[in-house]
N, C-alpha and C positions, 0 to 999 in steps of 0.2 A: 320181284320187280313187275311181273305180269299183273299181280293183284293190285299193286300201286297204280299201274297204268290204267287198269279198268276203273278204279275209283276216281282217277283224275279225268278220265273220259266221261264218266257219269256225273261229273261236277261235284262229287262229294268231297273231294280234296283238290287243292290247287297249290301252286308254288308262287311265292312272292319274293322279290328281291328287296332286301333291306340294305339301304345305302349307308355304309359306315366306312371305317378305315380298318380293315378291308370290308367290302360288301360281302353279304352272305345270303343264302337262300333259306326261306322259312316255309314249312308245310302248313297250310291253312285249311280250314274246312270243318265239317261236322265230325267230331270224334265220338260218335255214338256207338251203339251196339253193332252197327254194320262194320265199323273199323275193328272192333274186338273180335267179331266172328271171322272176318277176313284174315286178320293177322294172328289171332290168338295170343295177343299181348296187350298190355295196357296202353293208354294214350301216350304215356311217357316213353314206353318201349317203341312205339311207332315213330315218335319224334326223334328218339335217339338213333334209331336205325336210319332214318332219313338223313339226319345230320351227318352221320358217319359216312353214308354212301355218297351223298351229293356234295356236301361241303368239305369233306376230307378226300375220299378216294377219287371222285370225279375231277374236282378242282386240282388236286395234286398231280393227276395224270396230265392235265393240260400244262401245269407248271413244268413238269419234266419235259414235255414236248417242246415248249417254248425255249427252255434252256438248251436242249439238243439242237434245235433249229437256229438258235442264235450263234452257236459255235460252228455247226456244220452246214447251215443253210437248210432250205426246205426241199431240196431235190430228192431226198429219200422218202418223203411223206407218202407219195403214191405207192411205193413198195411196202411201206409199213401198213398202210390201209389195206392193201391187197392181202398181205400175210395175215393180218388180224381177222379179216373176213374169212379167209380159208381156215384159220384155227377155230373160229367160232362155228363154222359149218361142221368141222370135224367133231367138235365137242357135242353139238346138237345130235349128230349122227350116232355118236357113242352113247349118249343118253337114251336115244330112241331104241338102239339095239339092247341096251341094258333093261329097259322097261319091257321090251318084247320077250327077252329071255326069262325075266321074272314071271311074266304072264304065262309063258309056255311051260314053266316048271311047276305051276300050281294046278 
C-alpha cells in the first residue's frame, strides 16, 4: 500500500472512476520498469492486486457499514472509528517491535 501511495503521489499511477452499473475504479498510468521494480510483479499482477484491494475489499467494507447503519443507525460509527484506529496503532507497534527484535537478534 505504501508503494502504491508513493507511485500515485509521484503521478506515475492514478485512479479513475469508470461509470457503469455498478461503477468501479481503474488503475491508470505508466506500467513500466518502475512498476515492476516497485512491486516485483507483472503489470497484470499490479492491476489484479489493485482490483482486489480497492474494488472488492474497500468497496465491500463500505457495503457492510451501510448495511449495519441502515439497520442500527450511525450512532456507533464514532466508536467503530476509534476502535479501528486503536487496533491499527497496536498492529503498527507490534510490527515495529518485531522488526526491532529481528534486528537485535542478528
